[in-house]
C-alpha positions in Angstrom: 101.4 123.5 83.7 104.0 122.2 81.3 105.3 118.7 82.2 109.0 118.5 81.9 112.1 117.5 83.8 112.8 114.7 86.3 109.8 112.4 86.8 110.7 110.6 90.1 109.0 107.2 90.6 109.1 106.0 94.1 110.1 102.5 95.4 108.8 101.0 98.7 110.6 102.4 101.8 109.8 103.2 105.4 111.7 106.5 104.7 109.5 107.5 101.7 108.4 111.0 102.9 112.0 112.0 103.6 113.2 110.5 100.3 110.5 112.3 98.3 111.3 115.6 100.0 115.0 115.1 99.0 114.1 114.4 95.4 112.0 117.5 95.2 114.6 119.6 96.9 117.1 118.4 94.2 114.8 119.4 91.3 112.3 116.6 90.7 109.3 118.1 88.8 106.8 115.2 89.1 106.4 112.5 91.8 104.8 109.1 91.1 103.8 106.9 94.1 104.3 103.4 93.0 103.9 100.4 95.4 102.8 97.1 94.1 103.3 95.2 97.3 102.2 96.9 100.4 98.9 96.6 102.2 96.1 99.1 101.4 96.3 100.9 104.7 99.9 101.5 104.4 99.5 102.7 100.8 96.8 105.1 101.8 98.9 106.5 104.6 102.0 107.0 102.4 100.0 108.5 99.6 98.4 110.9 102.0 101.8 111.9 103.2 103.2 112.4 99.7 100.1 114.4 98.7 100.7 116.8 101.5 104.4 117.1 100.6 103.8 117.6 96.9 101.0 120.1 97.5 103.3 122.3 99.7 106.0 122.1 97.0 103.5 122.7 94.2 104.7 119.5 92.6 102.1 117.1 91.0 101.7 113.7 92.7 100.8 110.9 90.3 99.4 107.6 91.5 100.5 104.5 89.7 97.5 102.3 88.5 95.1 103.2 91.4 92.4 105.7 90.5 90.5 105.2 93.8 93.6 105.9 95.8 94.3 109.0 93.7 90.8 110.3 94.5 91.1 109.6 98.2 94.3 111.6 98.6 93.4 114.3 96.1 96.4 113.5 93.9 97.1 115.4 90.7 96.4 112.3 88.6 97.2 108.7 87.7 99.6 106.7 85.5 98.0 103.7 83.7 99.4 100.7 81.9 98.0 98.2 79.5 96.2 96.2 82.1 94.7 99.1 84.1 91.5 101.0 84.0 90.5 102.6 80.6 91.5 106.2 80.2 88.0 107.4 79.7 86.9 105.8 83.0 89.9 107.3 84.9 88.9 110.7 83.3 85.3 110.3 84.5 86.4 109.5 88.0 89.2 112.1 88.3 87.8 115.0 86.3 89.0 117.2 83.5 91.8 118.8 85.4 93.5 115.6 86.4 96.9 114.5 84.8 96.6 111.1 83.2 99.6 109.5 81.8 99.7 106.3 79.7 102.4 103.6 79.2 102.9 103.0 75.5 106.0 100.6 75.9 107.6 100.6 72.4 104.4 101.1 70.4 103.8 104.4 68.7 100.3 103.6 67.7 99.3 103.3 71.4 100.8 106.8 71.9 98.6 108.2 69.0 95.5 106.5 70.5 96.3 107.8 74.0 96.7 111.3 72.7 93.4 110.9 70.7 91.7 109.8 73.9 92.8 112.7 75.9 96.0 111.6 77.8 98.1 114.4 79.3 101.3 112.6 78.6 102.6 109.2 77.3 105.6 107.2 78.4 107.9 105.0 76.2 110.4 102.4 77.5 112.3 100.5 78.6 115.1 102.3 76.8 117.9 100.5 78.8 118.1 97.4 81.0 115.9 98.1 84.0 116.4 96.5 87.4 112.8 97.3 88.3 111.4 95.5 85.1 114.1 93.3 83.8 111.8 91.6 81.3 110.4 94.8 79.9 110.3 95.3 76.2 113.0 97.5 74.8 112.2 100.9 73.1 114.4 102.7 70.5 115.1 106.4 70.8 113.6 106.8 67.3 110.3 106.7 69.1 111.2 109.8 70.9 112.2 111.5 67.7 109.0 110.6 66.0 107.0 111.7 69.0 108.6 115.1 68.9 107.4 115.5 65.3 103.9 114.0 65.6 102.6 114.3 69.1 101.3 117.3 70.8 101.5 116.0 74.4 104.7 115.6 76.6 106.7 112.3 76.3 108.3 110.5 79.2 111.3 108.1 78.7 111.7 105.3 81.3 113.8 102.2 81.9 117.3 102.1 83.2 117.9 105.7 82.9 121.0 107.2 84.5 122.7 110.6 84.4 125.1 109.1 81.8 122.5 108.0 79.3 119.7 110.4 80.0 120.9 113.4 78.0 120.7 111.2 74.8 117.0 110.7 75.4 116.4 114.4 76.1 118.1 115.2 72.8 116.0 112.7 71.0 112.8 114.3 72.2 112.0 113.2 75.8 110.3 115.9 77.9 110.7 114.0 81.1 113.0 111.3 82.4 111.3 108.8 84.7 113.8 107.4 87.1 113.6 104.9 90.1 116.8 103.2 90.9 119.3 105.8 89.8 117.4 108.2 92.2 115.9 106.4 95.1 118.5 103.8 95.5 121.3 106.4 95.9 122.9 107.4 99.2 122.4 111.2 98.5 118.9 111.4 96.9 118.9 115.1 96.8 122.3 115.3 94.9 121.1 112.5 92.5 118.0 114.5 91.7 120.0 117.6 91.2 122.3 115.8 88.7 119.3 114.7 86.7 117.6 118.2 86.8 120.8 119.6 85.4 120.5 117.4 82.4 117.5 119.6 81.3 119.5 122.8 81.5 120.0 124.6 78.2 123.3 125.8 79.5 124.8 122.3 79.5 126.3 121.3 76.1 
């Protein structure tokens, strides 16, 4: 499957299943389960719930950082950062069909290396000030333009993305927009998701 569109990254919530269902209903094409704080039993329970929801909707569920959890809930894959398990080890544990994404921050050489090692997509960011990671390094949209010319795998843009600034990143070369706050912190998640999904429509100037 081609990875494109709204890449929804969850934030801890007791209403997570309902929120993810709303995001999918609005047009989210990928769901990433991200929870750095909760206990293991809750993370397993929530990941299992999201796995069932995503499987029913035929939407890939990506687990942030945790290969073991991805295996336990039969997730579609994992997303890895610089301090996580090596890509080759994740591939060994998850299999050839798993989706493995790699954070490359503002470093194009990391993206080239990730592609060479078999990543299914890479992510650049933070493109704008991010409430989730206020100290994150900033990435320039020229990275997206270069990626469009030199990479053969999909590229995710992340960091402070809204419906107001997201179109610029798509035009620069982003295949997916990864969104947390501007999606899951909204009163109407389904409508917020729909607004992002519409940015990818070719009919919009």
